[in-house]
C-alpha positions in Angstrom: 65.1 38.5 92.7 65.2 36.6 89.4 67.6 33.7 88.7 69.4 33.9 85.4 68.5 30.9 83.1 71.3 29.0 81.5 71.3 30.1 77.9 74.0 27.7 76.7 76.4 25.1 78.1 79.6 24.7 76.0 82.7 22.5 76.4 85.9 24.4 75.6 87.6 23.1 72.5 91.3 22.1 71.9 93.1 24.8 69.9 96.7 25.5 68.8 97.8 29.1 69.3 101.0 31.1 69.2 104.1 29.1 68.2 102.3 25.8 69.0 100.7 26.2 72.4 98.1 23.5 73.1 95.1 25.2 74.9 91.4 25.1 75.2 89.1 27.9 73.8 85.9 28.4 75.6 84.7 31.1 73.1 86.2 33.4 70.6 86.1 34.5 67.0 82.9 34.3 64.9 79.9 36.1 66.4 80.6 36.9 70.1 77.7 39.4 70.5 76.2 37.2 73.3 79.4 37.7 75.3 79.8 41.5 74.5 82.0 43.2 75.7 84.2 40.1 75.9 85.7 38.5 72.8 87.6 35.4 73.7 88.5 33.1 76.6 91.4 30.7 76.5 92.2 28.1 79.1 95.9 27.4 78.9 96.2 24.7 81.6 98.8 22.2 80.5 101.1 19.8 82.3 103.3 18.9 79.3 106.1 21.5 78.9 106.6 20.7 75.2 103.0 21.6 74.6 103.4 25.2 75.8 107.1 26.3 76.0 107.1 27.7 72.4 104.8 30.4 73.8 103.4 33.4 72.1 106.3 35.2 70.3 106.1 38.9 69.2 102.6 39.8 68.0 100.6 43.0 67.8 97.4 44.1 69.5 95.1 47.1 69.0 91.6 48.0 70.2 91.3 45.4 73.0 92.4 44.5 76.5 94.0 41.2 77.4 93.5 39.8 81.0 95.9 37.1 82.0 95.3 35.2 85.2 97.9 32.6 86.2 97.2 29.7 88.6 100.4 27.8 88.3 103.7 28.4 86.6 104.9 31.8 85.3 104.3 33.8 82.1 107.3 36.0 81.2 106.4 39.0 79.0 108.0 41.8 77.1 106.8 44.6 74.8 107.6 47.3 72.3 107.7 50.0 75.0 110.6 48.2 76.8 108.5 46.7 79.6 109.6 43.3 81.0 108.2 41.2 83.7 106.6 38.0 84.9 103.1 37.0 85.8 103.4 34.5 88.7 101.0 32.1 90.3 98.0 33.9 91.6 98.8 37.1 89.7 96.8 39.0 87.1 97.9 41.2 84.3 95.4 43.5 82.7 96.8 45.0 79.5 95.1 47.7 77.6 96.5 47.5 74.1 94.7 50.7 73.0 96.3 52.3 70.0 98.8 49.5 69.6 101.4 47.4 71.2 103.7 44.6 70.1 104.5 42.1 72.8 105.3 38.5 73.6 104.2 36.1 76.3 106.3 33.0 77.1 104.9 30.5 79.6 107.2 28.7 82.0 106.0 25.7 84.1 106.3 25.3 87.8 108.6 22.7 89.5 106.1 19.9 88.4 105.9 21.2 84.8 102.5 22.7 85.2 101.4 25.8 83.4 97.8 26.8 84.4 96.0 30.0 83.6 93.5 31.9 81.5 93.5 34.7 79.1 90.3 36.8 78.5 90.0 39.4 75.8 87.8 42.4 76.4 86.7 44.8 73.7 87.4 48.6 74.0 84.7 51.1 73.1 85.2 53.1 69.9 86.1 56.2 71.9 89.0 54.3 73.6 90.4 52.2 70.7 93.3 54.6 70.2 94.2 55.4 73.8 97.8 54.9 74.9 98.7 51.4 76.0 99.0 50.6 79.7 99.4 47.7 82.1 98.0 46.9 85.5 100.1 44.2 87.1 98.3 42.8 90.1 100.2 40.5 92.5 98.4 37.6 94.2 98.6 39.3 97.6 96.8 42.3 96.3 93.7 40.4 95.2 91.0 40.4 98.0 89.8 37.0 99.1 86.3 37.0 100.7 85.1 33.9 102.5 81.4 33.6 103.4 79.9 31.7 106.4 79.2 28.6 104.3 82.8 28.4 103.1 82.2 29.9 99.7 85.3 31.8 98.7 85.8 34.5 96.1 89.0 36.0 94.7 88.0 39.5 93.4 90.1 40.5 90.5 88.1 43.4 89.2 84.9 45.3 90.0 82.6 45.4 93.1 81.4 42.2 94.7 80.0 41.4 98.2 80.9 44.9 99.4 84.5 44.8 98.3 86.4 46.3 95.3 89.0 44.6 93.2 92.4 46.1 92.5 92.1 46.5 88.7 90.8 50.1 88.1 89.5 52.4 85.3 88.1 49.8 82.9 85.6 51.3 80.5 83.1 48.3 80.4 83.1 48.1 84.2 83.7 44.4 84.3 83.4 42.1 87.3 85.8 39.2 87.3 85.8 36.8 90.2 87.3 33.3 90.9 84.6 31.5 92.9 85.0 28.3 95.0 81.8 26.7 96.5 82.3 23.7 98.9 80.8 20.3 98.2 77.0 20.1 98.3 76.5 23.8 98.9 73.9 25.9 97.0 74.8 29.5 96.4 73.3 32.5 94.7 75.6 35.2 93.4 74.5 38.7 92.4 74.9 40.0 88.8 73.2 43.2 87.6 70.5 42.6 85.1 72.0 44.9 82.4 75.2 42.8 82.2 76.2 39.9 80.0 77.6 37.2 82.2 79.2 33.8 81.9 80.9 31.2 84.2 83.8 29.0 83.3 84.2 25.9 85.4 87.8 24.7 86.0 87.6 22.3 89.0 84.9 20.1 90.4 81.4 20.2 89.0 77.9 21.6 89.8 74.5 22.5 88.4 73.6 26.0 87.5 69.9 26.7 87.9 68.0 27.0 84.6 65.0 29.0 85.6 63.3 29.3 82.3 59.6 28.7 82.5 57.5 27.4 84.0 59.6 28.1 87.1 60.7 31.7 86.5 61.6 32.4 90.1 62.5 29.4 92.2 60.8 29.4 95.5 61.1 27.4 98.7 60.1 24.8 99.8 59.7 23.8 96.2 63.3 23.6 95.1 64.4 24.4 91.5 66.5 21.2 91.4 63.3 19.2 91.8 61.1 21.2 89.5 63.2 22.1 86.5 66.3 20.1 85.4 69.3 22.4 85.8 72.4 22.2 83.5 75.3 20.2 84.9 78.7 21.7 84.3 82.1 20.1 85.0 85.7 20.9 84.3 86.3 23.0 81.2 82.6 23.9 80.8 81.4 27.4 79.9 78.0 28.5 81.1 76.4 31.4 79.3 73.6 33.1 81.2 70.5 34.8 80.1 69.0 37.8 81.8 68.3 38.0 85.6 69.9 39.6 88.6 71.6 36.6 90.2 73.0 33.1 89.3 72.4 30.0 91.4 74.8 27.1 91.6 74.6 23.7 93.4 78.1 22.4 94.0 78.8 18.7 93.3 80.4 16.1 95.6 83.9 17.6 95.0 82.8 21.2 95.2 83.1 23.6 92.2 85.5 26.3 91.2 84.8 28.7 88.4 85.5 32.1 86.9 82.4 34.4 87.0 82.7 37.3 84.6 80.2 40.0 83.7 80.3 43.3 81.8 78.2 46.0 80.3 77.6 45.4 76.6 79.1 47.9 74.2 76.6 47.2 71.4 79.0 48.5 68.8 80.1 47.1 65.4 83.0 44.7 65.6 85.6 44.4 62.8 88.1 41.7 63.9 91.0 40.0 62.4 93.4 38.0 64.6 94.9 40.2 67.4 93.3 43.5 66.2 89.7 44.5 66.9 88.3 47.7 65.5 84.8 48.9 64.5 85.1 49.0 60.7 86.9 47.1 58.0 88.6 50.3 56.9 90.1 50.7 60.4 91.3 47.1 60.2 92.9 47.8 56.8 94.5 50.9 58.2 95.9 49.0 61.2 97.5 46.2 59.1 98.8 48.8 56.6 100.5 50.6 59.5 102.0 47.3 60.6 103.5 46.9 57.1 104.8 50.5 57.0 106.2 50.4 60.5 103.9 53.2 61.8 101.7 50.9 63.9 103.1 52.0 67.3 101.7 55.4 68.4 103.1 55.5 71.9 106.8 54.6 72.5 107.1 56.0 76.0 107.1 53.6 79.0 103.8 53.2 80.8 
């Protein structure tokens, strides 16, 4: 087995989005080829209601999927197909925008004013850019929680992991999306297929992810990687981008560590991207924005 080296360690950056929502962007816009098929990850944890209540009023999407994972508070949503609902604490909404949808997302805090969650954008392959929009709304109780002997716990949102399958289905890039908690002081390896791009986003505690780039390509016992090659330390709001390998290794700090671990099969297709619309060519982008102006953007008005 080969441990994935840490390719890059990034701190998420404060960003204003929507109608004035203060959030942190881990990655997004610019060249995202190293994250392919993923395009953007926003961390919208905030304890100050006036910094998020303005929300994300009506806006279009085409050509992507948005994955919203709420940890505290509620996100109320509505769309051009007449759907309405709320994403509550522990829930996930996997929205396939496909040919086009216009929707809004309005965060509401919990009793303490906290609004905590994440939104990940995943690209759609060219063959699926214009598929009908659809939602998969997953409630907290539907997400499998797997606890290993050492206390490591995994919430499995999507994909196959440790012999279980997550509730989100039928995603073209076959992503694996897990919420991992490792107890204080524990060292864990977690499997990821070599062909995938993978990253971790730390949002509680801290830890060190093994950087197994030479001379120690494959850490062995009793010589520990922590003693031989300095690993990268990652704390709250740190993004860890991994290089190739078939597993990642993490050493949890004194307070343990909790992170999203996300991987997917690269599409390796051209990306033409402006705001909430992601296509393959500039001509397709121009067409999409032209349709928005003419009122012909929405291809599917039936409820999904």
